All heavy atoms as TSV, in Angstrom:
chain	resi	resn	atom	element	x	y	z
A	1	MET	N	N	100.545	115.113	84.259
A	1	MET	CA	C	99.705	114.177	84.973
A	1	MET	C	C	98.640	114.968	85.706
A	1	MET	O	O	98.896	116.046	86.217
A	1	MET	CB	C	100.538	113.394	85.970
A	1	MET	CG	C	99.742	112.407	86.752
A	1	MET	SD	S	100.821	111.413	87.778
A	1	MET	CE	C	99.638	110.277	88.375
A	2	CYS	N	N	97.455	114.432	85.757
A	2	CYS	CA	C	96.381	115.095	86.492
A	2	CYS	C	C	95.557	114.051	87.234
A	2	CYS	O	O	95.604	112.863	86.930
A	2	CYS	CB	C	95.506	115.912	85.568
A	2	CYS	SG	S	94.546	114.911	84.445
A	3	LYS	N	N	94.826	114.516	88.197
A	3	LYS	CA	C	93.967	113.643	88.997
A	3	LYS	C	C	92.740	114.449	89.363
A	3	LYS	O	O	92.838	115.588	89.798
A	3	LYS	CB	C	94.715	113.198	90.258
A	3	LYS	CG	C	93.903	112.401	91.220
A	3	LYS	CD	C	93.737	110.993	90.748
A	3	LYS	CE	C	93.001	110.197	91.815
A	3	LYS	NZ	N	92.737	108.861	91.407
A	4	CYS	N	N	91.580	113.861	89.203
A	4	CYS	CA	C	90.326	114.519	89.569
A	4	CYS	C	C	89.607	113.668	90.597
A	4	CYS	O	O	89.635	112.445	90.530
A	4	CYS	CB	C	89.432	114.688	88.356
A	4	CYS	SG	S	90.118	115.738	87.106
A	5	LYS	N	N	88.987	114.330	91.530
A	5	LYS	CA	C	88.180	113.635	92.524
A	5	LYS	C	C	86.861	114.371	92.660
A	5	LYS	O	O	86.803	115.590	92.580
A	5	LYS	CB	C	88.893	113.593	93.876
A	5	LYS	CG	C	90.138	112.720	93.853
A	5	LYS	CD	C	90.676	112.553	95.231
A	5	LYS	CE	C	90.072	111.287	95.778
A	5	LYS	NZ	N	90.660	110.861	97.037
A	6	ILE	N	N	85.816	113.622	92.905
A	6	ILE	CA	C	84.495	114.196	93.124
A	6	ILE	C	C	84.269	114.262	94.626
A	6	ILE	O	O	84.615	113.339	95.361
A	6	ILE	CB	C	83.417	113.339	92.440
A	6	ILE	CG1	C	83.666	113.325	90.934
A	6	ILE	CG2	C	82.032	113.860	92.752
A	6	ILE	CD1	C	82.764	112.405	90.165
A	7	ALA	N	N	83.703	115.360	95.088
A	7	ALA	CA	C	83.447	115.532	96.517
A	7	ALA	C	C	82.457	114.475	96.994
A	7	ALA	O	O	81.501	114.133	96.279
A	7	ALA	CB	C	82.902	116.926	96.785
A	8	PRO	N	N	82.657	113.927	98.183
A	8	PRO	CA	C	81.742	112.914	98.701
A	8	PRO	C	C	80.373	113.505	99.024
A	8	PRO	O	O	80.229	114.722	99.190
A	8	PRO	CB	C	82.438	112.423	99.979
A	8	PRO	CG	C	83.320	113.539	100.374
A	8	PRO	CD	C	83.732	114.220	99.109
A	9	LYS	N	N	79.376	112.621	99.113
A	9	LYS	CA	C	78.028	113.082	99.389
A	9	LYS	C	C	77.863	113.596	100.812
A	9	LYS	O	O	77.051	114.459	101.066
A	9	LYS	CB	C	77.014	111.961	99.134
A	9	LYS	CG	C	76.798	111.698	97.678
A	9	LYS	CD	C	75.659	110.746	97.474
A	9	LYS	CE	C	75.421	110.576	95.992
A	9	LYS	NZ	N	74.229	109.785	95.716
A	10	ASN	N	N	78.652	113.017	101.762
A	10	ASN	CA	C	78.546	113.567	103.114
A	10	ASN	C	C	79.102	114.980	103.092
A	10	ASN	O	O	80.058	115.288	102.417
A	10	ASN	CB	C	79.267	112.692	104.140
A	10	ASN	CG	C	80.746	112.545	103.859
A	10	ASN	OD1	O	81.251	113.054	102.871
A	10	ASN	ND2	N	81.442	111.845	104.715
A	11	ARG	N	N	78.516	115.838	103.817
A	11	ARG	CA	C	78.809	117.267	103.746
A	11	ARG	C	C	80.156	117.621	104.364
A	11	ARG	O	O	80.249	118.067	105.482
A	11	ARG	CB	C	77.703	118.064	104.426
A	11	ARG	CG	C	76.338	117.830	103.857
A	11	ARG	CD	C	76.223	118.500	102.531
A	11	ARG	NE	N	74.873	118.269	101.985
A	11	ARG	CZ	C	74.536	118.564	100.784
A	11	ARG	NH1	N	75.412	119.069	99.966
A	11	ARG	NH2	N	73.315	118.355	100.368
A	12	SER	N	N	81.221	117.424	103.606
A	12	SER	CA	C	82.545	117.826	104.036
A	12	SER	C	C	82.712	119.309	103.720
A	12	SER	O	O	82.200	119.798	102.713
A	12	SER	CB	C	83.611	117.006	103.322
A	12	SER	OG	O	84.863	117.259	103.860
A	13	THR	N	N	83.424	120.033	104.560
A	13	THR	CA	C	83.579	121.467	104.359
A	13	THR	C	C	84.564	121.750	103.230
A	13	THR	O	O	85.415	120.922	102.906
A	13	THR	CB	C	84.065	122.150	105.644
A	13	THR	OG1	O	85.353	121.628	105.972
A	13	THR	CG2	C	83.105	121.909	106.789
A	14	VAL	N	N	84.453	122.915	102.656
A	14	VAL	CA	C	85.326	123.315	101.557
A	14	VAL	C	C	86.789	123.386	101.996
A	14	VAL	O	O	87.663	122.894	101.281
A	14	VAL	CB	C	84.847	124.648	100.936
A	14	VAL	CG1	C	85.843	125.179	99.922
A	14	VAL	CG2	C	83.486	124.465	100.301
A	15	PRO	N	N	87.114	123.956	103.168
A	15	PRO	CA	C	88.528	123.944	103.571
A	15	PRO	C	C	89.104	122.535	103.699
A	15	PRO	O	O	90.259	122.303	103.336
A	15	PRO	CB	C	88.520	124.658	104.924
A	15	PRO	CG	C	87.329	125.539	104.872
A	15	PRO	CD	C	86.318	124.775	104.081
A	16	ARG	N	N	88.317	121.581	104.185
A	16	ARG	CA	C	88.802	120.201	104.283
A	16	ARG	C	C	89.022	119.601	102.912
A	16	ARG	O	O	89.994	118.884	102.683
A	16	ARG	CB	C	87.833	119.341	105.082
A	16	ARG	CG	C	87.926	119.575	106.560
A	16	ARG	CD	C	87.094	118.576	107.309
A	16	ARG	NE	N	87.329	118.710	108.739
A	16	ARG	CZ	C	86.903	117.850	109.632
A	16	ARG	NH1	N	86.209	116.796	109.250
A	16	ARG	NH2	N	87.160	118.035	110.901
A	17	LEU	N	N	88.136	119.886	101.973
A	17	LEU	CA	C	88.305	119.374	100.612
A	17	LEU	C	C	89.551	119.975	99.964
A	17	LEU	O	O	90.285	119.284	99.260
A	17	LEU	CB	C	87.061	119.684	99.774
A	17	LEU	CG	C	85.779	118.948	100.166
A	17	LEU	CD1	C	84.604	119.488	99.370
A	17	LEU	CD2	C	85.925	117.460	99.960
A	18	GLU	N	N	89.799	121.255	100.200
A	18	GLU	CA	C	90.989	121.892	99.641
A	18	GLU	C	C	92.261	121.336	100.279
A	18	GLU	O	O	93.273	121.166	99.610
A	18	GLU	CB	C	90.899	123.400	99.823
A	18	GLU	CG	C	89.826	124.022	98.949
A	18	GLU	CD	C	89.653	125.504	99.188
A	18	GLU	OE1	O	90.194	126.040	100.173
A	18	GLU	OE2	O	88.966	126.137	98.381
A	19	LEU	N	N	92.210	121.040	101.569
A	19	LEU	CA	C	93.360	120.438	102.238
A	19	LEU	C	C	93.626	119.043	101.690
A	19	LEU	O	O	94.773	118.660	101.474
A	19	LEU	CB	C	93.111	120.392	103.744
A	19	LEU	CG	C	94.265	119.950	104.621
A	19	LEU	CD1	C	95.466	120.854	104.426
A	19	LEU	CD2	C	93.847	119.922	106.072
A	20	ASN	N	N	92.574	118.277	101.418
A	20	ASN	CA	C	92.741	116.960	100.805
A	20	ASN	C	C	93.346	117.084	99.407
A	20	ASN	O	O	94.146	116.247	98.989
A	20	ASN	CB	C	91.410	116.222	100.728
A	20	ASN	CG	C	90.973	115.696	102.069
A	20	ASN	OD1	O	91.788	115.462	102.948
A	20	ASN	ND2	N	89.679	115.518	102.233
A	21	GLY	N	N	92.977	118.133	98.675
A	21	GLY	CA	C	93.563	118.368	97.363
A	21	GLY	C	C	95.052	118.661	97.444
A	21	GLY	O	O	95.838	118.202	96.612
A	22	ALA	N	N	95.459	119.400	98.472
A	22	ALA	CA	C	96.882	119.688	98.658
A	22	ALA	C	C	97.655	118.413	99.005
A	22	ALA	O	O	98.771	118.207	98.543
A	22	ALA	CB	C	97.068	120.735	99.754
A	23	VAL	N	N	97.048	117.542	99.809
A	23	VAL	CA	C	97.688	116.261	100.151
A	23	VAL	C	C	97.832	115.402	98.899
A	23	VAL	O	O	98.873	114.776	98.670
A	23	VAL	CB	C	96.881	115.519	101.246
A	23	VAL	CG1	C	97.392	114.109	101.442
A	23	VAL	CG2	C	96.933	116.292	102.550
A	24	LEU	N	N	96.806	115.387	98.066
A	24	LEU	CA	C	96.850	114.621	96.827
A	24	LEU	C	C	97.938	115.167	95.895
A	24	LEU	O	O	98.676	114.389	95.271
A	24	LEU	CB	C	95.488	114.663	96.138
A	24	LEU	CG	C	95.343	113.863	94.872
A	24	LEU	CD1	C	95.521	112.376	95.147
A	24	LEU	CD2	C	93.988	114.113	94.255
A	25	ALA	N	N	98.082	116.485	95.827
A	25	ALA	CA	C	99.138	117.080	94.997
A	25	ALA	C	C	100.519	116.679	95.496
A	25	ALA	O	O	101.426	116.409	94.708
A	25	ALA	CB	C	99.000	118.605	94.985
A	26	LYS	N	N	100.706	116.623	96.802
A	26	LYS	CA	C	101.988	116.209	97.375
A	26	LYS	C	C	102.297	114.765	97.019
A	26	LYS	O	O	103.425	114.426	96.671
A	26	LYS	CB	C	101.964	116.365	98.887
A	26	LYS	CG	C	103.225	115.909	99.576
A	26	LYS	CD	C	102.911	115.591	101.034
A	26	LYS	CE	C	103.941	114.713	101.639
A	26	LYS	NZ	N	103.710	113.301	101.491
A	27	ARG	N	N	101.295	113.901	97.079
A	27	ARG	CA	C	101.506	112.487	96.742
A	27	ARG	C	C	101.842	112.316	95.266
A	27	ARG	O	O	102.701	111.512	94.903
A	27	ARG	CB	C	100.268	111.682	97.101
A	27	ARG	CG	C	100.067	111.554	98.590
A	27	ARG	CD	C	98.815	110.800	98.913
A	27	ARG	NE	N	98.618	110.749	100.353
A	27	ARG	CZ	C	97.476	110.447	100.929
A	27	ARG	NH1	N	96.410	110.156	100.191
A	27	ARG	NH2	N	97.376	110.442	102.240
A	28	ILE	N	N	101.180	113.083	94.406
A	28	ILE	CA	C	101.468	113.016	92.973
A	28	ILE	C	C	102.892	113.510	92.705
A	28	ILE	O	O	103.622	112.935	91.907
A	28	ILE	CB	C	100.432	113.820	92.167
A	28	ILE	CG1	C	99.091	113.085	92.196
A	28	ILE	CG2	C	100.882	114.035	90.742
A	28	ILE	CD1	C	97.964	113.855	91.560
A	29	ARG	N	N	103.309	114.592	93.385
A	29	ARG	CA	C	104.669	115.107	93.225
A	29	ARG	C	C	105.689	114.058	93.613
A	29	ARG	O	O	106.656	113.826	92.887
A	29	ARG	CB	C	104.886	116.354	94.069
A	29	ARG	CG	C	106.318	116.881	93.962
A	29	ARG	CD	C	106.647	117.943	94.976
A	29	ARG	NE	N	106.460	117.511	96.347
A	29	ARG	CZ	C	107.401	116.908	97.093
A	29	ARG	NH1	N	108.578	116.658	96.583
A	29	ARG	NH2	N	107.141	116.569	98.330
A	30	GLU	N	N	105.489	113.395	94.749
A	30	GLU	CA	C	106.422	112.359	95.180
A	30	GLU	C	C	106.493	111.223	94.163
A	30	GLU	O	O	107.569	110.703	93.870
A	30	GLU	CB	C	106.017	111.810	96.542
A	30	GLU	CG	C	106.265	112.779	97.674
A	30	GLU	CD	C	105.775	112.253	99.000
A	30	GLU	OE1	O	105.012	111.249	99.024
A	30	GLU	OE2	O	106.138	112.837	100.023
A	31	PHE	N	N	105.360	110.845	93.602
A	31	PHE	CA	C	105.324	109.785	92.593
A	31	PHE	C	C	106.091	110.190	91.346
A	31	PHE	O	O	106.900	109.423	90.823
A	31	PHE	CB	C	103.869	109.445	92.252
A	31	PHE	CG	C	103.737	108.497	91.107
A	31	PHE	CD1	C	103.976	107.146	91.272
A	31	PHE	CD2	C	103.379	108.955	89.845
A	31	PHE	CE1	C	103.865	106.266	90.205
A	31	PHE	CE2	C	103.262	108.084	88.779
A	31	PHE	CZ	C	103.504	106.732	88.966
A	32	LEU	N	N	105.838	111.405	90.857
A	32	LEU	CA	C	106.492	111.856	89.629
A	32	LEU	C	C	107.995	112.016	89.806
A	32	LEU	O	O	108.773	111.641	88.930
A	32	LEU	CB	C	105.874	113.170	89.162
A	32	LEU	CG	C	104.466	113.072	88.603
A	32	LEU	CD1	C	103.930	114.453	88.288
A	32	LEU	CD2	C	104.421	112.186	87.375
A	33	VAL	N	N	108.422	112.560	90.945
A	33	VAL	CA	C	109.856	112.725	91.189
A	33	VAL	C	C	110.527	111.366	91.260
A	33	VAL	O	O	111.639	111.170	90.764
A	33	VAL	CB	C	110.094	113.538	92.478
A	33	VAL	CG1	C	111.531	113.472	92.930
A	33	VAL	CG2	C	109.670	114.981	92.264
A	34	ASP	N	N	109.852	110.384	91.850
A	34	ASP	CA	C	110.401	109.032	91.963
A	34	ASP	C	C	110.484	108.338	90.606
A	34	ASP	O	O	111.447	107.620	90.329
A	34	ASP	CB	C	109.543	108.212	92.927
A	34	ASP	CG	C	110.122	106.844	93.183
A	34	ASP	OD1	O	111.335	106.756	93.455
A	34	ASP	OD2	O	109.354	105.854	93.114
A	35	GLN	N	N	109.512	108.562	89.727
A	35	GLN	CA	C	109.432	107.845	88.459
A	35	GLN	C	C	110.248	108.470	87.330
A	35	GLN	O	O	110.621	107.783	86.396
A	35	GLN	CB	C	107.969	107.735	88.008
A	35	GLN	CG	C	107.109	106.929	88.946
A	35	GLN	CD	C	107.549	105.479	89.015
A	35	GLN	OE1	O	107.851	104.866	88.003
A	35	GLN	NE2	N	107.592	104.937	90.225
A	36	MET	N	N	110.512	109.761	87.417
A	36	MET	CA	C	111.199	110.440	86.316
A	36	MET	C	C	112.712	110.419	86.524
A	36	MET	O	O	113.204	110.402	87.644
A	36	MET	CB	C	110.706	111.880	86.207
A	36	MET	CG	C	109.237	111.963	85.832
A	36	MET	SD	S	108.683	113.638	85.639
A	36	MET	CE	C	109.422	114.055	84.087
A	37	ASP	N	N	113.427	110.440	85.428
A	37	ASP	CA	C	114.888	110.448	85.460
A	37	ASP	C	C	115.453	111.869	85.463
A	37	ASP	O	O	116.653	112.040	85.385
A	37	ASP	CB	C	115.444	109.687	84.257
A	37	ASP	CG	C	115.094	108.212	84.324
A	37	ASP	OD1	O	114.946	107.693	85.444
A	37	ASP	OD2	O	114.974	107.588	83.253
A	38	VAL	N	N	114.595	112.848	85.551
A	38	VAL	CA	C	115.009	114.242	85.500
A	38	VAL	C	C	115.141	114.776	86.924
A	38	VAL	O	O	114.279	114.547	87.760
A	38	VAL	CB	C	113.976	115.087	84.722
A	38	VAL	CG1	C	114.369	116.538	84.683
A	38	VAL	CG2	C	113.784	114.529	83.325
A	39	ALA	N	N	116.224	115.480	87.198
A	39	ALA	CA	C	116.398	116.114	88.507
A	39	ALA	C	C	115.893	117.558	88.421
A	39	ALA	O	O	116.319	118.329	87.567
A	39	ALA	CB	C	117.854	116.098	88.907
A	40	PHE	N	N	114.981	117.905	89.293
A	40	PHE	CA	C	114.407	119.250	89.309
A	40	PHE	C	C	115.137	120.106	90.334
A	40	PHE	O	O	115.461	119.652	91.423
A	40	PHE	CB	C	112.921	119.186	89.666
A	40	PHE	CG	C	112.093	118.443	88.666
A	40	PHE	CD1	C	111.707	117.133	88.897
A	40	PHE	CD2	C	111.696	119.054	87.494
A	40	PHE	CE1	C	110.943	116.444	87.978
A	40	PHE	CE2	C	110.923	118.372	86.571
A	40	PHE	CZ	C	110.552	117.065	86.807
A	41	ASP	N	N	115.388	121.366	89.982
A	41	ASP	CA	C	115.988	122.297	90.938
A	41	ASP	C	C	114.970	122.720	91.985
A	41	ASP	O	O	115.248	122.746	93.178
A	41	ASP	CB	C	116.525	123.543	90.229
A	41	ASP	CG	C	117.718	123.224	89.350
A	41	ASP	OD1	O	118.422	122.229	89.633
A	41	ASP	OD2	O	117.940	123.972	88.383
A	42	ARG	N	N	113.784	123.068	91.530
A	42	ARG	CA	C	112.718	123.523	92.425
A	42	ARG	C	C	111.387	122.967	91.949
A	42	ARG	O	O	111.164	122.790	90.756
A	42	ARG	CB	C	112.620	125.034	92.442
A	42	ARG	CG	C	113.817	125.709	93.014
A	42	ARG	CD	C	113.611	127.189	93.028
A	42	ARG	NE	N	114.836	127.832	93.470
A	42	ARG	CZ	C	115.031	129.113	93.438
A	42	ARG	NH1	N	114.094	129.904	92.976
A	42	ARG	NH2	N	116.158	129.620	93.860
A	43	ILE	N	N	110.519	122.733	92.896
A	43	ILE	CA	C	109.160	122.301	92.596
A	43	ILE	C	C	108.219	123.220	93.357
A	43	ILE	O	O	108.384	123.421	94.560
A	43	ILE	CB	C	108.931	120.838	92.999
A	43	ILE	CG1	C	109.870	119.931	92.218
A	43	ILE	CG2	C	107.479	120.444	92.772
A	43	ILE	CD1	C	109.826	118.488	92.632
A	44	TYR	N	N	107.255	123.791	92.660
A	44	TYR	CA	C	106.293	124.709	93.272
A	44	TYR	C	C	104.919	124.051	93.319
A	44	TYR	O	O	104.475	123.454	92.345
A	44	TYR	CB	C	106.187	126.007	92.469
A	44	TYR	CG	C	107.450	126.818	92.455
A	44	TYR	CD1	C	108.292	126.791	91.363
A	44	TYR	CD2	C	107.779	127.619	93.537
A	44	TYR	CE1	C	109.453	127.537	91.340
A	44	TYR	CE2	C	108.942	128.377	93.528
A	44	TYR	CZ	C	109.769	128.333	92.426
A	44	TYR	OH	O	110.909	129.078	92.408
A	45	HIS	N	N	104.246	124.197	94.441
A	45	HIS	CA	C	102.858	123.789	94.566
A	45	HIS	C	C	102.026	125.058	94.584
A	45	HIS	O	O	102.205	125.915	95.449
A	45	HIS	CB	C	102.617	123.012	95.862
A	45	HIS	CG	C	103.142	121.628	95.829
A	45	HIS	ND1	N	102.377	120.552	95.449
A	45	HIS	CD2	C	104.363	121.129	96.095
A	45	HIS	CE1	C	103.103	119.467	95.509
A	45	HIS	NE2	N	104.319	119.794	95.888
A	46	LEU	N	N	101.128	125.188	93.648
A	46	LEU	CA	C	100.288	126.370	93.560
A	46	LEU	C	C	98.912	126.050	94.121
A	46	LEU	O	O	98.249	125.119	93.669
A	46	LEU	CB	C	100.172	126.832	92.107
A	46	LEU	CG	C	101.492	127.150	91.411
A	46	LEU	CD1	C	101.244	127.489	89.953
A	46	LEU	CD2	C	102.208	128.273	92.119
A	47	VAL	N	N	98.508	126.809	95.115
A	47	VAL	CA	C	97.168	126.678	95.677
A	47	VAL	C	C	96.517	128.049	95.674
A	47	VAL	O	O	97.193	129.069	95.810
A	47	VAL	CB	C	97.186	126.095	97.111
A	47	VAL	CG1	C	97.694	124.679	97.117
A	47	VAL	CG2	C	98.002	126.949	98.039
A	48	ASP	N	N	95.225	128.067	95.492
A	48	ASP	CA	C	94.525	129.349	95.465
A	48	ASP	C	C	93.703	129.563	96.728
A	48	ASP	O	O	92.869	130.436	96.795
A	48	ASP	CB	C	93.630	129.441	94.231
A	48	ASP	CG	C	92.560	128.373	94.204
A	48	ASP	OD1	O	92.660	127.416	94.987
A	48	ASP	OD2	O	91.627	128.501	93.404
A	49	SER	N	N	93.958	128.781	97.745
A	49	SER	CA	C	93.187	128.878	98.969
A	49	SER	C	C	94.057	129.416	100.098
A	49	SER	O	O	95.087	128.834	100.446
A	49	SER	CB	C	92.653	127.493	99.355
A	49	SER	OG	O	92.085	127.541	100.634
A	50	SER	N	N	93.628	130.516	100.680
A	50	SER	CA	C	94.363	131.062	101.825
A	50	SER	C	C	94.214	130.163	103.045
A	50	SER	O	O	95.069	130.161	103.928
A	50	SER	CB	C	93.888	132.477	102.133
A	50	SER	OG	O	92.511	132.477	102.443
A	51	THR	N	N	93.144	129.372	103.083
A	51	THR	CA	C	92.950	128.437	104.190
A	51	THR	C	C	94.024	127.373	104.197
A	51	THR	O	O	94.612	127.066	105.238
A	51	THR	CB	C	91.560	127.772	104.089
A	51	THR	OG1	O	90.572	128.776	103.899
A	51	THR	CG2	C	91.252	126.980	105.317
A	52	VAL	N	N	94.318	126.796	103.043
A	52	VAL	CA	C	95.357	125.767	102.946
A	52	VAL	C	C	96.722	126.365	103.277
A	52	VAL	O	O	97.516	125.752	103.992
A	52	VAL	CB	C	95.359	125.121	101.542
A	52	VAL	CG1	C	96.546	124.190	101.372
A	52	VAL	CG2	C	94.066	124.364	101.311
A	53	LEU	N	N	96.985	127.549	102.788
A	53	LEU	CA	C	98.250	128.206	103.113
A	53	LEU	C	C	98.370	128.449	104.617
A	53	LEU	O	O	99.436	128.304	105.199
A	53	LEU	CB	C	98.377	129.521	102.351
A	53	LEU	CG	C	98.552	129.390	100.846
A	53	LEU	CD1	C	98.513	130.771	100.195
A	53	LEU	CD2	C	99.831	128.679	100.513
A	54	GLY	N	N	97.266	128.812	105.247
A	54	GLY	CA	C	97.265	128.999	106.689
A	54	GLY	C	C	97.539	127.707	107.431
A	54	GLY	O	O	98.272	127.689	108.425
A	55	TYR	N	N	96.950	126.602	106.956
A	55	TYR	CA	C	97.200	125.298	107.576
A	55	TYR	C	C	98.669	124.898	107.451
A	55	TYR	O	O	99.274	124.407	108.392
A	55	TYR	CB	C	96.360	124.209	106.911
A	55	TYR	CG	C	94.916	124.161	107.320
A	55	TYR	CD1	C	93.928	123.866	106.381
A	55	TYR	CD2	C	94.516	124.375	108.623
A	55	TYR	CE1	C	92.594	123.798	106.736
A	55	TYR	CE2	C	93.181	124.314	108.987
A	55	TYR	CZ	C	92.224	124.019	108.037
A	55	TYR	OH	O	90.916	123.950	108.392
A	56	VAL	N	N	99.244	125.113	106.284
A	56	VAL	CA	C	100.608	124.677	106.028
A	56	VAL	C	C	101.607	125.449	106.895
A	56	VAL	O	O	102.596	124.887	107.354
A	56	VAL	CB	C	100.940	124.827	104.526
A	56	VAL	CG1	C	102.408	124.600	104.254
A	56	VAL	CG2	C	100.094	123.850	103.718
A	57	HIS	N	N	101.331	126.717	107.148
A	57	HIS	CA	C	102.266	127.539	107.920
A	57	HIS	C	C	102.095	127.399	109.431
A	57	HIS	O	O	102.900	127.943	110.177
A	57	HIS	CB	C	102.154	129.006	107.500
A	57	HIS	CG	C	102.636	129.254	106.110
A	57	HIS	ND1	N	103.944	129.069	105.725
A	57	HIS	CD2	C	101.977	129.640	104.989
A	57	HIS	CE1	C	104.075	129.352	104.451
A	57	HIS	NE2	N	102.892	129.695	103.973
A	58	LYS	N	N	101.061	126.691	109.887
A	58	LYS	CA	C	100.873	126.464	111.318
A	58	LYS	C	C	101.554	125.171	111.739
A	58	LYS	O	O	101.757	124.262	110.944
A	58	LYS	CB	C	99.383	126.344	111.659
A	58	LYS	CG	C	98.651	127.643	111.729
A	58	LYS	CD	C	97.245	127.404	112.228
A	58	LYS	CE	C	96.443	128.679	112.263
A	58	LYS	NZ	N	95.062	128.425	112.681
A	59	SER	N	N	101.850	125.083	113.001
A	59	SER	CA	C	102.375	123.842	113.560
A	59	SER	C	C	101.235	122.836	113.648
A	59	SER	O	O	100.102	123.205	114.002
A	59	SER	CB	C	102.950	124.103	114.948
A	59	SER	OG	O	103.240	122.894	115.590
A	60	ASP	N	N	101.496	121.563	113.315
A	60	ASP	CA	C	100.416	120.576	113.330
A	60	ASP	C	C	99.905	120.303	114.744
A	60	ASP	O	O	98.815	119.785	114.921
A	60	ASP	CB	C	100.847	119.280	112.643
A	60	ASP	CG	C	102.060	118.652	113.288
A	60	ASP	OD1	O	102.776	119.345	113.995
A	60	ASP	OD2	O	102.285	117.459	113.045
A	61	ALA	N	N	100.644	120.667	115.784
A	61	ALA	CA	C	100.183	120.470	117.166
A	61	ALA	C	C	99.060	121.446	117.515
A	61	ALA	O	O	98.262	121.177	118.413
A	61	ALA	CB	C	101.341	120.646	118.130
A	62	LYS	N	N	98.970	122.571	116.793
A	62	LYS	CA	C	97.947	123.578	117.088
A	62	LYS	C	C	96.644	123.329	116.332
A	62	LYS	O	O	95.678	124.045	116.540
A	62	LYS	CB	C	98.474	124.968	116.739
A	62	LYS	CG	C	99.649	125.399	117.590
A	62	LYS	CD	C	100.097	126.780	117.197
A	62	LYS	CE	C	101.272	127.220	118.044
A	62	LYS	NZ	N	101.729	128.560	117.679
A	63	LEU	N	N	96.616	122.350	115.463
A	63	LEU	CA	C	95.445	122.094	114.633
A	63	LEU	C	C	94.590	120.974	115.219
A	63	LEU	O	O	95.033	120.203	116.068
A	63	LEU	CB	C	95.881	121.724	113.218
A	63	LEU	CG	C	96.652	122.796	112.464
A	63	LEU	CD1	C	97.209	122.213	111.178
A	63	LEU	CD2	C	95.770	123.974	112.156
A	64	LYS	N	N	93.365	120.868	114.721
A	64	LYS	CA	C	92.499	119.752	115.096
A	64	LYS	C	C	93.084	118.459	114.525
A	64	LYS	O	O	93.889	118.502	113.592
A	64	LYS	CB	C	91.095	119.986	114.541
A	64	LYS	CG	C	90.410	121.189	115.151
A	64	LYS	CD	C	89.054	121.394	114.534
A	64	LYS	CE	C	88.399	122.635	115.087
A	64	LYS	NZ	N	87.113	122.912	114.444
A	65	PRO	N	N	92.699	117.301	115.045
A	65	PRO	CA	C	93.307	116.038	114.581
A	65	PRO	C	C	93.213	115.811	113.077
A	65	PRO	O	O	94.180	115.393	112.452
A	65	PRO	CB	C	92.526	114.977	115.349
A	65	PRO	CG	C	92.055	115.667	116.571
A	65	PRO	CD	C	91.797	117.094	116.172
A	66	TYR	N	N	92.068	116.088	112.469
A	66	TYR	CA	C	91.895	115.854	111.032
A	66	TYR	C	C	92.891	116.684	110.223
A	66	TYR	O	O	93.575	116.174	109.335
A	66	TYR	CB	C	90.457	116.226	110.631
A	66	TYR	CG	C	90.133	115.942	109.179
A	66	TYR	CD1	C	89.689	114.694	108.786
A	66	TYR	CD2	C	90.268	116.924	108.198
A	66	TYR	CE1	C	89.389	114.432	107.471
A	66	TYR	CE2	C	89.977	116.673	106.884
A	66	TYR	CZ	C	89.526	115.426	106.517
A	66	TYR	OH	O	89.244	115.157	105.219
A	67	GLU	N	N	92.976	117.972	110.534
A	67	GLU	CA	C	93.867	118.855	109.798
A	67	GLU	C	C	95.324	118.589	110.149
A	67	GLU	O	O	96.200	118.644	109.304
A	67	GLU	CB	C	93.523	120.325	110.076
A	67	GLU	CG	C	92.218	120.777	109.473
A	67	GLU	CD	C	90.999	120.483	110.325
A	67	GLU	OE1	O	91.163	119.988	111.459
A	67	GLU	OE2	O	89.884	120.732	109.864
A	68	GLY	N	N	95.608	118.284	111.415
A	68	GLY	CA	C	96.970	118.058	111.863
A	68	GLY	C	C	97.627	116.865	111.180
A	68	GLY	O	O	98.800	116.916	110.813
A	69	ILE	N	N	96.866	115.803	110.986
A	69	ILE	CA	C	97.398	114.609	110.317
A	69	ILE	C	C	97.757	114.928	108.877
A	69	ILE	O	O	98.802	114.531	108.380
A	69	ILE	CB	C	96.381	113.457	110.387
A	69	ILE	CG1	C	96.272	112.963	111.828
A	69	ILE	CG2	C	96.755	112.318	109.441
A	69	ILE	CD1	C	95.136	111.992	112.057
A	70	ARG	N	N	96.908	115.669	108.201
A	70	ARG	CA	C	97.172	115.977	106.791
A	70	ARG	C	C	98.302	116.990	106.618
A	70	ARG	O	O	99.048	116.925	105.662
A	70	ARG	CB	C	95.891	116.464	106.134
A	70	ARG	CG	C	95.007	115.290	105.784
A	70	ARG	CD	C	93.539	115.606	105.832
A	70	ARG	NE	N	92.770	114.396	105.607
A	70	ARG	CZ	C	92.486	113.520	106.545
A	70	ARG	NH1	N	92.922	113.682	107.771
A	70	ARG	NH2	N	91.777	112.442	106.268
A	71	VAL	N	N	98.449	117.915	107.557
A	71	VAL	CA	C	99.532	118.886	107.472
A	71	VAL	C	C	100.868	118.235	107.755
A	71	VAL	O	O	101.870	118.521	107.113
A	71	VAL	CB	C	99.270	120.087	108.412
A	71	VAL	CG1	C	100.488	120.976	108.526
A	71	VAL	CG2	C	98.083	120.887	107.914
A	72	SER	N	N	100.891	117.310	108.721
A	72	SER	CA	C	102.162	116.660	109.052
A	72	SER	C	C	102.582	115.734	107.937
A	72	SER	O	O	103.713	115.562	107.629
A	72	SER	CB	C	102.056	115.893	110.351
A	72	SER	OG	O	101.149	114.809	110.230
């Protein structure tokens, strides 16, 4: 399964767009796990952005509201 999104015309920053992509991947994972009859031992999310990895490893209380909501 795949999903593509086009960046909006308003000038959103690249780290925010990458964070939105990680949120979308999480939602797709939840959908697929719910719909499939197969039990997975492990599921890996691969991201190539150190910014997203930094957001995920921080506490959502230390982030700005936009990032904190998506991380939580």
